[in-house]
FITORVEX-528307 format. One line per field, with one value per residue (C-alpha): x, y, z; residue in one letter. Coordinates in nm, 3 decimals. Example, Ala and Ser with C-alpha at 12.3 -4.5 7.8 and 13.67 -1.06 7.14 Angstrom:
! FITORVEX-528307
u: c(1.230;1.367);
v: c(-0.450;-0.106);
w: c(0.780;0.714);
residuo: c(A;S);
//
This chain:
! FITORVEX-528307
u: c(-8.537;-8.470;-8.801;-8.993;-8.833;-8.928;-9.271;-9.322;-9.188;-9.435;-9.717;-9.627;-9.595;-9.942;-10.090;-9.931;-10.067;-10.400;-10.409;-10.308;-10.542;-10.850;-11.136;-11.201;-11.502;-11.724;-11.907;-12.148;-12.274;-12.554;-12.682;-13.043;-13.083;-12.748;-12.579;-12.185;-12.186;-12.286;-11.954;-11.698;-11.411;-11.568;-11.690;-11.476;-11.801;-12.002;-12.155;-12.155;-11.866;-11.813;-11.460;-11.529;-11.660;-11.334;-11.116;-11.238;-11.144;-10.783;-10.746;-10.917;-11.025;-11.285;-11.508;-11.577;-11.825;-12.037;-12.409;-12.687;-12.915;-13.192;-13.255;-13.504;-13.480;-13.635;-13.495;-13.170;-13.148;-13.282;-12.969;-12.736;-12.872;-12.915;-12.674;-12.972;-13.172;-13.498;-13.692;-13.620;-13.885;-14.239;-14.180;-14.124;-14.153;-14.205;-14.120;-14.272;-14.424;-14.445;-14.712;-14.583;-14.512;-14.166;-13.982;-13.681;-13.793;-13.678;-13.479;-13.300;-12.948;-12.812;-12.491;-12.550;-12.659;-12.342;-12.130;-12.343;-12.282;-11.905;-11.864;-11.967;-12.177;-12.443;-12.616;-12.836;-12.919;-13.131;-13.394;-13.492;-13.738;-13.777;-14.125;-14.189;-14.500;-14.705;-14.982;-15.308;-15.657;-15.833;-15.559;-15.672;-15.966;-15.750;-15.660;-15.309;-15.218;-15.211;-14.915;-14.723;-14.765;-14.613;-14.864;-15.208;-15.483;-15.617;-15.493;-15.443;-15.300;-15.620;-15.600;-15.235;-15.156;-14.874;-14.811;-14.705;-14.376;-14.339;-14.169;-13.957;-13.778;-13.396;-13.358;-13.521;-13.275;-12.917;-12.901;-12.841;-12.956;-13.174;-13.266;-13.461;-13.742;-13.956;-13.932;-13.852;-13.907;-14.192;-14.384;-14.603;-14.590;-14.327;-14.193;-13.862;-13.815;-13.581;-13.504;-13.868;-14.113;-14.179;-14.013;-14.331;-14.671;-14.762;-15.071;-15.059;-15.105;-14.822;-14.942;-14.878;-14.612;-14.523;-14.622;-14.889;-15.178;-15.220;-14.865;-14.823;-14.838;-14.956;-14.861;-14.619;-14.398;-14.373;-14.031;-13.920;-14.237;-14.171;-13.844;-14.034;-14.259;-14.436;-14.733;-15.015;-15.003;-14.975;-14.649;-14.518;-14.549;-14.242;-14.118;-13.938;-13.813;-13.556;-13.410;-13.366;-13.018;-12.894;-13.059;-12.918;-12.565;-12.580;-12.687;-12.417;-12.160;-12.289;-12.275;-11.915;-11.807;-11.978;-11.897;-11.750;-11.365;-11.335;-11.551;-11.566;-11.870;-12.072;-12.260;-12.503;-12.617;-12.866;-12.915;-13.232;-13.036;-13.091;-13.424;-13.738;-13.833;-13.533;-13.495;-13.140;-13.122;-13.097;-12.710;-12.652;-12.893;-12.716;-12.403;-12.379;-12.447;-12.714;-13.004;-13.153;-13.059;-12.696;-12.726;-12.871;-12.575;-12.343;-12.545;-12.488;-12.122;-12.109;-12.259;-11.994;-11.729;-11.882;-11.880;-11.522;-11.420;-11.555;-11.373;-11.061;-11.129;-11.170;-10.851;-10.996;-10.949;-10.673;-10.876;-11.210;-11.359;-11.549;-11.765;-11.961;-12.223;-12.592;-12.894;-12.942;-12.902;-13.025;-13.415;-13.593;-13.793;-13.523;-13.332;-13.553;-13.388;-13.469;-13.237;-12.937;-12.922;-13.022;-12.752;-12.501;-12.493;-12.548;-12.613;-12.553;-12.246;-12.199;-12.448;-12.808;-13.074;-13.187;-13.338;-13.609;-13.462;-13.243;-13.017;-12.653;-12.753;-13.015;-12.807;-12.430;-12.338;-12.027;-11.862;-11.570;-11.384;-11.129;-10.929;-10.606;-10.297;-10.504;-10.668;-10.414;-10.472;-10.616;-10.655;-10.920;-11.093;-11.287;-11.432;-11.805;-11.917;-12.251;-12.383;-12.502;-12.172;-12.147;-12.265;-11.995;-11.730;-11.806;-11.763;-11.447;-11.318;-11.406;-11.274;-11.591;-11.789;-12.171;-12.470;-12.420;-12.805;-12.770;-12.627;-12.693;-12.605;-12.328;-11.934;-11.667;-11.472;-11.198;-10.931;-11.016;-10.959;-10.634;-10.513;-10.555;-10.825;-10.997;-11.356;-11.564;-11.899;-11.973;-12.272;-12.482;-12.865;-13.030;-13.404;-13.614;-13.931;-14.150;-13.930;-13.801;-13.459;-13.108;-12.789;-12.456;-12.173;-11.826;-11.842;-12.217;-12.523;-12.873;-13.203;-13.543;-13.880;-14.195;-14.259;-14.181;-13.846;-13.784;-13.495;-13.147;-12.811;-12.486;-12.106;-12.052;-11.676;-11.710;-12.049;-12.096;-12.320;-12.557;-12.622;-12.581;-12.865;-12.736;-13.039;-13.205;-12.902;-12.863;-12.496;-12.543;-12.804;-12.557;-12.475;-12.843;-12.884;-12.579;-12.694;-13.063;-12.933;-12.705;-13.003;-13.246;-12.985;-12.945;-13.318;-13.437;-13.140;-13.244;-12.905;-12.582;-12.321;-12.237;-12.453;-12.749;-13.044;-13.308;-13.651;-13.753;-14.049;-14.377;-14.464;-14.197;-14.245;-14.420;-14.506;-14.145;-14.013;-14.214;-13.976;-14.027;-14.398;-14.527;-14.189;-14.106;-14.481);
v: c(-18.421;-18.228;-18.028;-18.365;-18.513;-18.195;-18.196;-18.574;-18.524;-18.223;-18.422;-18.731;-18.503;-18.336;-18.691;-18.786;-18.481;-18.506;-18.884;-18.779;-18.472;-18.671;-18.701;-19.055;-19.267;-19.385;-19.713;-19.775;-20.098;-20.141;-20.479;-20.503;-20.636;-20.784;-20.829;-20.825;-21.180;-21.245;-21.177;-21.463;-21.217;-21.058;-21.371;-21.688;-21.881;-21.792;-22.058;-21.854;-21.785;-21.432;-21.434;-21.115;-20.931;-21.075;-20.947;-20.579;-20.639;-20.767;-20.469;-20.192;-20.078;-20.248;-20.035;-20.241;-20.006;-19.878;-19.796;-19.715;-19.426;-19.649;-20.018;-20.024;-19.946;-19.608;-19.396;-19.543;-19.487;-19.140;-19.057;-19.191;-18.959;-18.652;-18.679;-18.606;-18.821;-18.928;-18.823;-18.449;-18.508;-18.577;-18.950;-19.033;-19.399;-19.688;-19.728;-19.631;-19.864;-19.888;-19.618;-19.348;-19.005;-18.865;-18.827;-18.592;-18.254;-18.041;-17.811;-18.082;-18.136;-18.482;-18.651;-18.735;-18.366;-18.245;-18.466;-18.386;-18.018;-18.083;-18.254;-18.596;-18.838;-18.990;-19.318;-19.549;-19.897;-20.081;-20.043;-19.679;-19.707;-19.318;-19.281;-19.086;-18.917;-19.131;-18.961;-19.051;-18.999;-18.760;-18.761;-18.448;-18.670;-18.924;-18.938;-18.994;-19.263;-19.087;-19.319;-19.240;-18.901;-19.010;-19.308;-19.320;-19.450;-19.701;-19.905;-19.668;-19.924;-19.864;-19.501;-19.485;-19.387;-19.600;-19.474;-19.116;-19.021;-18.990;-18.719;-18.690;-19.009;-19.061;-18.847;-18.538;-18.627;-18.594;-18.908;-18.851;-19.218;-19.454;-19.824;-20.039;-20.067;-19.832;-20.021;-20.358;-20.674;-20.782;-20.474;-20.387;-20.290;-20.528;-20.344;-20.202;-19.804;-19.648;-19.267;-19.136;-19.373;-19.748;-19.968;-20.213;-20.130;-20.362;-20.518;-20.860;-20.966;-21.087;-21.414;-21.363;-21.589;-21.644;-21.852;-22.151;-22.136;-22.508;-22.581;-22.865;-22.718;-22.381;-22.109;-21.953;-22.246;-22.221;-22.046;-22.115;-21.996;-21.664;-21.621;-21.612;-21.335;-21.144;-20.921;-20.955;-20.662;-20.531;-20.662;-20.639;-20.919;-21.158;-20.995;-21.277;-21.177;-21.442;-21.271;-20.923;-20.969;-21.069;-20.780;-20.529;-20.692;-20.675;-20.321;-20.222;-20.385;-20.229;-19.881;-19.923;-20.050;-19.745;-19.475;-19.156;-19.167;-18.797;-18.763;-18.933;-19.118;-19.210;-19.532;-19.620;-19.970;-20.063;-20.429;-20.644;-20.919;-21.086;-20.904;-21.106;-21.265;-21.490;-21.603;-21.724;-21.830;-22.193;-22.193;-22.073;-22.310;-22.550;-22.354;-22.240;-22.396;-22.168;-22.257;-22.030;-21.712;-21.828;-21.917;-21.556;-21.396;-21.595;-21.470;-21.123;-21.175;-21.304;-20.963;-20.783;-20.982;-20.900;-20.527;-20.521;-20.734;-20.454;-20.183;-20.377;-20.446;-20.090;-19.998;-19.778;-19.969;-19.745;-19.442;-19.582;-19.595;-19.910;-19.913;-20.216;-20.187;-20.265;-20.061;-20.233;-20.564;-20.899;-20.963;-21.229;-21.300;-21.357;-21.574;-21.657;-21.670;-22.053;-22.096;-21.970;-22.316;-22.520;-22.381;-22.276;-21.915;-21.595;-21.299;-21.036;-21.241;-21.169;-20.881;-20.873;-20.798;-20.780;-20.555;-20.302;-20.335;-20.053;-20.329;-20.342;-20.603;-20.390;-20.110;-20.223;-20.332;-20.428;-20.122;-20.190;-19.945;-19.998;-19.717;-19.803;-19.603;-19.422;-19.665;-19.899;-20.258;-20.511;-20.247;-20.199;-19.889;-19.910;-19.533;-19.541;-19.406;-19.342;-19.432;-19.076;-18.957;-18.998;-18.649;-18.481;-18.724;-18.658;-18.274;-18.346;-18.562;-18.276;-18.003;-17.807;-17.603;-17.693;-17.499;-17.513;-17.604;-17.923;-18.244;-18.157;-18.482;-18.586;-18.590;-18.670;-18.984;-18.903;-18.855;-19.219;-19.348;-19.176;-19.342;-19.023;-18.926;-18.594;-18.757;-18.497;-18.662;-18.636;-18.885;-19.089;-19.129;-19.463;-19.515;-19.844;-19.944;-19.759;-19.453;-19.488;-19.348;-19.503;-19.262;-19.372;-19.149;-19.272;-19.619;-19.567;-19.662;-19.574;-19.705;-19.517;-19.686;-19.582;-19.944;-20.028;-20.186;-20.132;-19.879;-19.994;-19.830;-20.028;-19.993;-20.107;-20.116;-20.373;-20.536;-20.527;-20.811;-20.585;-20.825;-20.601;-20.340;-20.052;-19.798;-19.872;-19.868;-19.542;-19.552;-19.463;-19.178;-18.903;-19.105;-19.159;-18.781;-18.681;-18.899;-18.783;-18.395;-18.490;-18.644;-18.346;-18.113;-18.321;-18.345;-17.972;-17.813;-17.951;-18.069;-18.258;-18.063;-17.687;-17.393;-17.210;-17.383;-17.525;-17.662;-18.030;-18.084;-18.187;-18.147;-18.014;-18.322;-18.670;-18.982;-19.134;-18.838;-18.965;-18.837;-18.482;-18.477;-18.137;-17.973;-17.795;-17.742);
w: c(1.118;1.440;1.396;1.347;1.639;1.850;1.714;1.815;2.157;2.214;2.099;2.324;2.619;2.539;2.523;2.853;3.022;2.879;2.987;3.337;3.391;3.222;3.453;3.549;3.422;3.689;3.702;3.982;4.034;4.288;4.398;4.530;4.868;4.938;5.279;5.343;5.405;5.047;4.898;4.938;4.964;5.276;5.442;5.447;5.559;5.265;5.070;4.754;4.510;4.393;4.214;4.008;4.305;4.507;4.215;4.291;4.659;4.533;4.316;4.516;4.865;5.095;5.338;5.639;5.801;5.491;5.536;5.343;5.482;5.492;5.519;5.235;4.859;4.763;5.045;4.988;4.629;4.682;4.892;4.641;4.380;4.599;4.886;5.122;5.364;5.202;5.517;5.435;5.156;5.222;5.218;5.586;5.566;5.330;4.961;4.631;4.390;4.001;3.972;4.220;4.153;4.086;4.417;4.306;4.254;3.958;4.185;4.333;4.234;4.181;4.113;3.760;3.703;3.870;3.644;3.339;3.397;3.415;3.089;3.150;2.954;3.211;3.167;3.406;3.309;3.562;3.829;3.936;4.205;4.268;4.082;3.771;3.647;3.405;3.194;3.394;3.299;3.514;3.761;3.965;4.086;4.240;4.592;4.745;4.985;5.334;5.438;5.116;4.958;4.628;4.594;4.467;4.692;4.437;4.142;3.862;3.622;3.401;3.381;3.258;2.891;2.849;2.513;2.625;2.744;3.122;3.330;3.634;3.578;3.512;3.208;3.409;3.697;3.519;3.293;2.923;2.855;3.052;2.999;3.272;3.509;3.703;4.027;4.177;3.972;4.192;4.105;3.804;3.520;3.397;3.091;2.982;2.939;2.732;2.815;2.893;2.702;2.713;2.450;2.411;2.560;2.845;2.695;2.882;3.237;3.464;3.669;4.013;4.196;4.554;4.849;4.792;5.001;4.964;5.051;5.307;5.673;5.541;5.331;5.589;5.547;5.153;5.193;4.828;4.726;4.900;4.733;4.388;4.466;4.173;4.192;3.935;3.695;3.335;3.141;2.789;2.553;2.589;2.925;3.145;3.465;3.476;3.157;3.320;3.468;3.115;2.941;3.201;3.151;2.786;2.777;3.029;2.807;2.510;2.665;2.759;2.413;2.246;2.478;2.325;2.369;2.406;2.707;3.048;3.142;3.440;3.413;3.715;3.723;3.976;3.941;4.014;4.196;4.440;4.525;4.492;4.254;4.295;3.938;3.818;3.468;3.413;3.377;3.728;3.896;4.143;4.088;4.472;4.807;4.926;4.717;4.426;4.638;4.605;4.248;4.177;4.358;4.153;3.835;3.962;4.004;3.659;3.558;3.733;3.556;3.222;3.311;3.425;3.120;2.888;3.065;3.024;2.660;2.581;2.727;3.018;3.326;3.437;3.424;3.568;3.918;3.964;4.264;4.377;4.674;4.758;4.848;5.186;5.353;5.257;5.244;5.462;5.154;4.908;5.174;5.469;5.795;5.838;5.550;5.754;5.934;5.633;5.387;5.682;5.492;5.684;5.448;5.732;5.849;6.204;6.224;6.388;6.136;5.791;5.526;5.657;6.015;6.213;6.326;6.166;5.908;5.757;5.642;5.654;5.290;5.082;4.935;4.720;4.498;4.223;4.107;3.935;4.033;4.305;4.559;4.726;4.600;4.857;5.125;5.383;5.562;5.873;5.857;5.895;5.567;5.386;5.041;5.056;5.001;4.619;4.558;4.760;4.646;4.271;4.329;4.499;4.231;3.982;4.223;4.166;4.429;4.443;4.584;4.962;5.003;4.779;4.877;5.228;5.399;5.158;5.259;5.031;5.060;4.815;5.095;5.211;4.856;4.838;5.180;5.378;5.642;5.578;5.606;5.830;5.905;6.283;6.261;6.056;6.064;5.942;5.898;5.830;5.648;5.924;5.924;6.265;6.332;6.430;6.477;6.473;6.619;6.674;6.835;6.958;6.784;6.907;6.783;6.890;6.915;7.111;7.169;7.552;7.556;7.192;7.179;7.168;7.251;7.156;7.161;6.815;6.840;7.147;7.029;6.665;6.684;6.909;7.177;7.484;7.484;7.717;7.635;7.958;8.173;8.384;8.361;7.986;8.021;7.922;7.599;7.503;7.578;7.377;7.083;7.102;7.090;6.790;6.622;6.687;6.542;6.203;6.157;6.259;6.086;5.778;5.690;5.861;5.659;5.746;5.635;5.689;5.843;5.617;5.640;5.565;5.315;5.492;5.858;6.098;6.317;6.230;6.387;6.387;6.602;6.904;7.152;7.005;7.080;7.129;7.013;6.702;6.601);
residuo: c(M;T;K;T;F;F;L;M;V;C;L;L;S;F;S;L;F;N;A;Q;T;Q;Q;P;N;I;V;Y;I;L;A;D;D;M;G;I;G;D;V;S;G;L;N;P;E;A;K;V;N;T;P;N;I;D;L;L;I;D;N;G;I;S;F;T;D;A;H;T;T;S;S;V;C;T;P;S;R;Y;S;I;M;T;G;E;Y;A;W;R;T;R;L;K;S;R;V;L;D;G;Y;S;K;A;M;I;E;D;T;K;D;T;A;P;K;L;L;Q;R;N;G;Y;E;T;A;M;I;G;K;W;H;L;G;W;N;W;V;I;E;D;E;A;S;L;E;M;N;P;K;N;P;Y;Q;F;N;E;D;I;S;K;K;V;D;Y;S;K;P;F;T;G;G;P;T;N;C;G;F;D;Y;F;F;G;L;N;A;S;L;D;F;P;P;Y;V;Y;S;E;N;N;K;L;I;V;L;P;T;E;T;M;K;P;D;G;K;D;K;D;F;P;D;G;R;K;N;D;L;V;G;G;Q;K;L;K;R;K;G;D;K;A;P;G;F;K;A;E;Q;V;M;L;D;L;T;N;K;S;V;A;Y;I;N;N;H;K;K;D;K;P;F;F;L;Y;I;P;L;T;A;P;H;T;P;V;Y;P;R;D;E;F;L;G;T;S;K;A;G;I;Y;G;D;F;I;Q;E;L;D;W;T;V;G;Q;I;V;S;A;I;K;A;N;G;I;E;N;N;T;I;I;I;F;T;A;D;N;G;A;S;K;S;S;F;P;V;E;F;E;S;K;Y;K;H;K;P;S;K;N;L;R;G;R;K;A;T;L;H;Q;G;G;H;T;V;P;F;I;V;Q;W;K;N;V;V;Q;P;N;S;K;N;N;T;T;I;S;L;G;D;L;Y;A;T;C;A;D;I;L;N;V;K;T;D;P;N;Q;G;V;D;S;Y;S;I;L;S;L;L;K;G;K;N;D;Y;S;R;E;A;S;V;Y;S;N;F;A;G;R;F;S;I;R;K;G;D;W;K;M;D;L;N;P;K;K;G;G;S;Y;L;F;N;I;A;K;D;P;S;E;K;N;N;L;F;Y;D;N;A;Y;A;D;K;T;Q;E;L;T;S;T;L;N;N;I;I;F;N;G;R;S;T;E;G;E;K;L;E;N;D;G;P;K;T;W;K;A;L;F;W;M;K;N;K;H;N);
//
């Protein structure tokens, strides 16, 4: 009896120890083009209702000054994966499309690769938008776009062999499993892939959608039409854009339900809402007070609720980090600026600017983390953090060392999650669609533009809405010089973390570095 009791105590102690030392699951939910004003728990004036995201706020920590590294999709997502600014690659501006070449090199470490090496099952369900390598007929004869080194200079859709596996996609970048789309839901081809193959061949053509040239008072005023943008292109039979959010939700829930209990998992869920085309399912139409855009956000919130419910149902909530954020600010296409007064809803809240700009509204995003028994419930942190910090944070959670020349712009936020402040980032750099630069250091933010009168300097602490431009005030010349010097060091050292000097890919200087003309050549 005594032996049996002793054995039971030992087994119980071992089980408790194992539960306490097991690495946490990580679920990373990424909205597509969503501002901080689009979450009701962060914006009392919002005309949308997001109860499931709000519950994450109640149970976790909200970062009030979280930023993407770019105000557009592809470079922002590159930083999330690699912990590196995208302009360190050959892509100095713009985004990729559905036929672009793979952007992440085989030699580049990624957050999922890091987790995979350390015992995690890794999966991605959603929108990739970092290119992959299709099998293309006579590819050697094709020219690349001079403005985008990963994109072909012509329509190659008829040259792609859709039946062949592609390379350079999610499963080559650290994911054990992938289900989803190559690029944004307004780019062809409109077809789902699983791992490195298409599920159904795109043998049909998607009809284009968008602004009507015959709209009363002109195409420009067809604002709702613009919200429904879809480009013409190849599509799989039966593919419907309005069903994509439901499909991604169901796949995510199924993955959580079927996960291996003996291994931690990393599940990256880059959703397609509320990016164009703004297509909420019928059951969500009219549920918000912000038109179809608000309805789409409420469908996105429903998706978040389904994912969290699956985590709870599987009894893993206490050992799962749930992160909700977005890849950049709200789009003017998804929710035209004219609609702000019509619906009394501001996706950027009190901030200036939207997606694709250097202003705060272009790259300030919601960033909410629930981690039971670690993160203080209903807490806030005003540290200026970056979505590029995922790589270093994962390494810190695992307590593993990484190659010092990987994740060269990533800093761990683990101490912030635990209520401490060992975050060591000196400055953050942001870029826009045109590849122009902005730098934030402390309370100060500077945007650089070659256009006369187009550069900005703001004290964000005193002027969060960026109304008082100090760039051309001689009293702040020392500040602009300091910020320019810091930006130059971050660019030309090939890294913003400590370590040996590295070279960026591509030219040493490029058009966006106009103030560096004739230097570093």
